[in-house]
Each structure stands twice: as structure tokens, then as C-alpha cells.
C-alpha positions in Angstrom: 0.0 0.0 0.0 1.4 3.4 -0.9 1.8 6.0 1.9 1.4 9.7 2.0 4.2 11.0 4.1 3.3 14.7 3.8 0.6 16.7 2.0 0.6 20.5 1.9 -2.2 22.6 0.4 -2.9 26.3 -0.2 -3.4 28.9 -2.9 -0.6 27.1 -4.8 -2.6 23.9 -5.1 -1.2 20.8 -3.5 2.1 19.2 -2.9 2.3 15.6 -1.8 5.3 13.4 -0.7 4.2 9.9 -1.7 6.0 6.6 -0.9 4.6 4.8 -3.9 4.2 1.0 -4.4 0.9 0.7 -6.2 -0.4 1.8 -9.6 -2.7 4.7 -10.3 -5.6 4.5 -12.8 -5.5 6.7 -15.9 -6.7 10.1 -14.7 -6.0 13.8 -15.1 -5.9 17.0 -13.1 -7.0 20.6 -13.7 -3.5 21.6 -12.5 0.0 22.0 -13.9 1.4 18.7 -12.6 5.1 18.0 -12.1 6.5 14.7 -10.6 10.0 14.6 -9.1 11.8 11.6 -7.6 13.3 12.1 -4.2 14.8 8.6 -3.6 14.1 4.9 -4.1 13.7 3.1 -7.4 13.6 4.7 -10.8 10.1 4.3 -12.2 7.8 5.8 -15.0 4.4 7.2 -15.8 2.4 6.9 -18.9 1.5 10.5 -20.1 -1.0 10.4 -23.0 0.7 7.8 -25.2 4.3 8.5 -24.0 6.4 6.5 -21.5 7.8 9.2 -19.2 10.8 8.0 -17.0 11.0 9.4 -13.5 14.6 9.2 -12.1 16.9 11.3 -10.0 17.8 13.2 -13.1 14.5 13.2 -15.0 11.2 14.8 -14.2 7.7 13.9 -15.5 5.8 16.9 -16.8 2.0 16.9 -17.2 -0.1 19.6 -18.7 -3.5 20.4 -17.2 -6.2 17.8 -18.2 -3.5 15.5 -19.8 -4.5 11.9 -19.1 -1.8 9.9 -17.4 -1.3 6.8 -15.2 1.3 5.2 -12.9 2.2 1.6 -13.7 3.8 0.0 -10.6 4.7 -3.7 -11.3 4.3 -6.2 -8.4 7.6 -6.7 -6.6 9.0 -3.4 -8.0 10.8 -1.4 -5.2 9.1 1.6 -3.8 9.7 5.2 -5.1 9.6 8.3 -3.0 7.9 11.0 -5.2 7.3 14.7 -4.8 4.1 15.4 -6.7 3.2 19.0 -7.4 -0.4 19.9 -8.4 -0.1 23.6 -9.1 -2.9 26.1 -9.7 -2.4 28.2 -12.8 -3.8 31.3 -11.0 -1.0 31.0 -8.5 1.6 30.9 -11.2 -0.1 33.9 -12.8 1.2 35.9 -9.8 4.8 35.4 -11.0 4.1 36.1 -14.7 0.5 36.8 -16.2 1.3 34.4 -19.0 2.0 31.5 -16.7 -1.7 31.1 -16.3 -1.2 29.1 -19.5 0.1 26.3 -17.3 -3.5 25.1 -17.4 -3.5 24.8 -21.2 -2.5 21.9 -23.5 1.1 22.2 -24.8 2.4 24.3 -21.9 5.3 21.9 -21.3 5.5 20.5 -24.8 7.1 17.3 -23.6 6.2 14.7 -21.0 9.6 14.5 -19.4 12.9 16.1 -19.2 16.4 16.2 -17.6 16.3 18.3 -14.5 19.0 20.9 -13.6 21.1 20.7 -10.4 19.1 23.6 -9.0 15.8 21.7 -9.5 17.3 18.6 -7.8 18.5 20.7 -4.9 15.1 22.5 -4.4 13.3 19.1 -4.7 15.4 17.6 -1.9 15.1 20.7 0.2 11.4 20.9 -0.1 10.9 17.2 0.7 13.2 17.3 3.7 11.6 20.5 5.1 8.1 19.1 4.7 9.2 16.0 6.6 11.1 17.8 9.4 8.8 20.8 9.8 5.3 20.2 8.3 3.9 23.3 10.0 6.4 25.8 8.3 4.0 26.4 5.4 5.2 29.8 4.5 8.8 28.5 4.1 7.6 25.5 2.1 5.7 27.8 -0.3 8.8 30.0 -0.8 10.8 26.9 -1.8 8.0 25.7 -4.0 8.0 29.1 -5.7 11.7 28.8 -6.5 11.2 25.2 -7.6 8.4 26.1 -10.0 10.2 29.0 -11.5 13.2 26.8 -12.2 11.0 24.1 -13.7 9.1 26.5 -15.9 12.2 28.3 -17.1 13.8 25.0 -18.0 11.0 23.1 -19.6 8.6 25.6 -21.2 8.6 28.3 -23.9 7.8 30.7 -21.0 8.7 33.8 -23.0 6.0 32.9 -25.4 3.4 32.0 -22.7 1.5 35.3 -23.2 0.5 34.1 -26.6 -0.5 30.8 -25.1 -2.8 32.4 -22.6 -4.4 34.5 -25.3 -5.3 31.4 -27.2 -6.8 29.9 -24.0 -9.4 32.7 -24.0 -10.7 31.9 -27.5 -13.8 29.8 -27.9 -12.2 26.4 -27.9 -15.1 24.1 -28.4 -18.7 23.4 -29.5 -21.3 25.1 -27.3 -23.0 21.7 -26.8 -19.7 20.3 -25.3 -19.2 23.4 -23.1 -22.8 22.9 -21.8 -22.2 19.1 -21.2 -19.0 20.0 -19.2 -21.0 22.6 -17.1 -23.6 19.9 -16.4 -21.0 17.4 -15.3 -19.3 20.1 -13.1 -22.7 21.0 -11.5 -23.8 17.5 -10.6 -24.4 16.7 -7.0 -24.6 13.1 -5.8 -24.3 10.2 -8.2 -22.7 10.9 -11.7 -25.2 11.1 -14.5 -24.9 8.6 -17.3 -22.7 9.8 -20.1 -25.4 8.4 -22.5 -28.0 10.7 -20.9 -25.7 13.7 -21.2 -25.0 12.8 -24.8 -28.8 12.7 -25.5 -29.3 16.0 -23.7 -26.6 17.5 -26.0 -28.5 16.3 -29.0 -25.6 14.1 -30.1 -25.2 10.4 -30.8 -23.1 8.6 -28.2 -20.2 8.1 -30.6 -20.2 11.7 -31.8 -20.5 13.0 -28.3 -17.5 11.0 -27.1 -15.3 12.0 -30.1 -16.3 15.6 -29.9 -15.8 15.8 -26.2 -12.4 14.4 -26.2 -11.2 16.4 -29.2 -12.4 19.5 -27.5 -11.4 19.1 -23.9 -8.5 16.5 -24.2 -9.9 13.8 -22.1 -13.0 11.4 -22.5 -16.1 12.5 -20.8 -15.8 9.7 -18.1 -12.3 10.8 -17.3 -13.4 14.5 -17.1 -16.3 13.4 -14.7 -13.8 11.5 -12.5 -11.6 14.6 -12.4 -14.4 16.8 -11.3 -15.6 14.2 -8.7 -12.1 13.7 -7.3 -11.5 17.5 -6.9 -14.8 17.7 -5.0 -13.7 14.7 -2.9 -10.4 16.3 -2.1 -12.0 19.6 -1.1 -14.5 17.7 1.1 -11.9 15.6 2.8 -9.6 18.6 3.5 -12.1 21.2 4.6 -15.0 19.2 6.2 -14.9 17.4 9.4 -17.6 15.0 8.3 -16.8 11.2 8.5 -15.6 9.7 5.3 -18.9 7.7 5.0 -20.9 10.9 5.0 -18.7 12.5 2.3 -19.1 9.2 0.3 -22.8 9.7 0.5 -22.7 13.4 -0.4 -20.8 12.5 -3.6 -23.2 9.7 -4.6 -21.1 6.6 -4.0 -23.3 3.6 -3.2 -20.9 2.3 -0.4 -18.1 4.1 1.5 -15.8 1.3 0.3 -16.4 2.4 -3.2 -15.5 5.9 -2.4 -12.3 4.8 -0.7 -11.3 2.7 -3.7 -12.0 5.5 -6.0 -10.0 8.0 -3.9 -7.1 5.6 -3.6 -7.0 4.7 -7.2 -6.6 8.5 -8.1 -4.5 9.8 -5.2 -2.4 6.8 -4.2 -3.7 6.8 -0.7 -7.2 6.6 1.0 -9.3 9.6 2.2 -8.6 9.0 5.9 -4.8 9.0 5.5 -5.1 12.0 3.1 -6.9 14.0 5.6 -4.7 13.0 8.6 -1.4 13.7 6.8 -2.7 17.0 5.3 -3.6 18.3 8.7 -0.1 17.9 10.0 0.6 21.2 8.2 -2.2 23.1 9.8 
């Protein structure tokens, strides 16, 4: 079973220090997502259709809404991973164009060789989170330096103003925009994708093709992303028992919610909440 050693959250998004020894299902995030190895075995993620190595010298780089998965083979040694889930609006405070970190093509590659500075900041942030989880302001300062170093190395950051202008253009069919809004606004059990396709006035096949070409992920993956972000917010900010949160989100059984959460986050909701609150 994978362990969450530390989780920090704030305006920047989330940072998790994960001791990984189990796979994660194909999923996505609405964040700029960076994976950095701290120690342990070299491993890899599948990002889109690419195999992206994660080593002491190589980072995995994932654009917002880019589908990815972690494939951990039975018997493979554990890997200690620093996982960054960074909010584009937080990066916008550094440079307005860095809000484009939520757009496809921001990184332009699914992995890359890190600089000595990135390696140093990765180890510093991981060590400080372990030794002093309550020093959130210091962690955010180190995270700021780390993300600046990552973006300057792996993106066309000088051209990001044009990227963000493109983000503001109407990117997809109004029927798909409405379907996405319907999925985001759902409370309780997820609606059938067939029902949403019918409400959109599209055949199932056409709806699935148009949705994925517009948003970058299939509608079921999009629905899971939305549901997972609601789950994370509830686990972090509510004191309700996990069984009550499970019911709020429309899972038929708490065990189904725990499995869903674990398959997406690597750890269950109770551990996620307990470890996150060490930084409070």
C-alpha cells in the first residue's frame, strides 16, 4: 500500500510526498502537474501515449487535463515521489502568461532532464516538509523557487503570453461546453454519459469524439476529475466522516469511495486528511 508522508495545500494547489508502491488509474488534473523523484527506485508514468521516465535526473511533466497513469509492477521497489499539483492562477502571480500552465502544450514534452538547481530544491522541499510540516510559508517559498526553475527549463515561457491569449478563445462546441458545465454542477451520483449525450443532441459516438477532441480527455475521465476534486475539497475542509462524504458524492458504499479515492490519489481519504492536517 502506498503511503502519503506529507501533504501541503494552499493557494498554490497541493504538494504531496508519496511513498509509492501501487499503480494509479488513468486520470487527469486541472493543474500544472510535475513529478520529481526524491529517492528509491527509478520508475515511469504513462502520459498520453508516451512513457515518461521518473529518475533522480529526469522529471515527469504533465499539462492540465492531460491523461496519465502510474504503472507499478508487483515486486517493484518503492519510489519516493514529490508530486506537485499547481494552480495556474497562483503561477499567474509570477508572470501573467504563466496562467497558460493550465493549457495543453504548456510543457511541450512529457519528461525532461532536470538541472542541479531543480534537484537541490526538490530535496530541500521534501526534507523540510518531513522535518517541519507546520512551516507552510517556508515551504511555499521553496515551492515558488522550484516552479520558477521548472518552468524556465521546460517551457517556452517567454511565449506564454500568446498561449494564454489562445486559452481565451472559444475552444469548443457550445454543446460540449454545456455538457462540461452539467458534469461540473452535478451533486450526488454521476449522470450517465449516454444521458448527457442525449441532452446534448448528439449520438453517443459523436459526443464522445467531440468531447475528447475539445477538452482533451474522454467524458468519463473528465467526470472523474471533477468528482475527485470535490472529494479532495470535502476531505480537506470538512470534518464529516468519510462515510458521510461518500454519501454526499453519490457513492453507493463508503468502500467504493475509498477505492475511487485511492486509485486516483495513491492513498485513501482518511490518510489523506490526517497527513494534510499535519501542516495546519
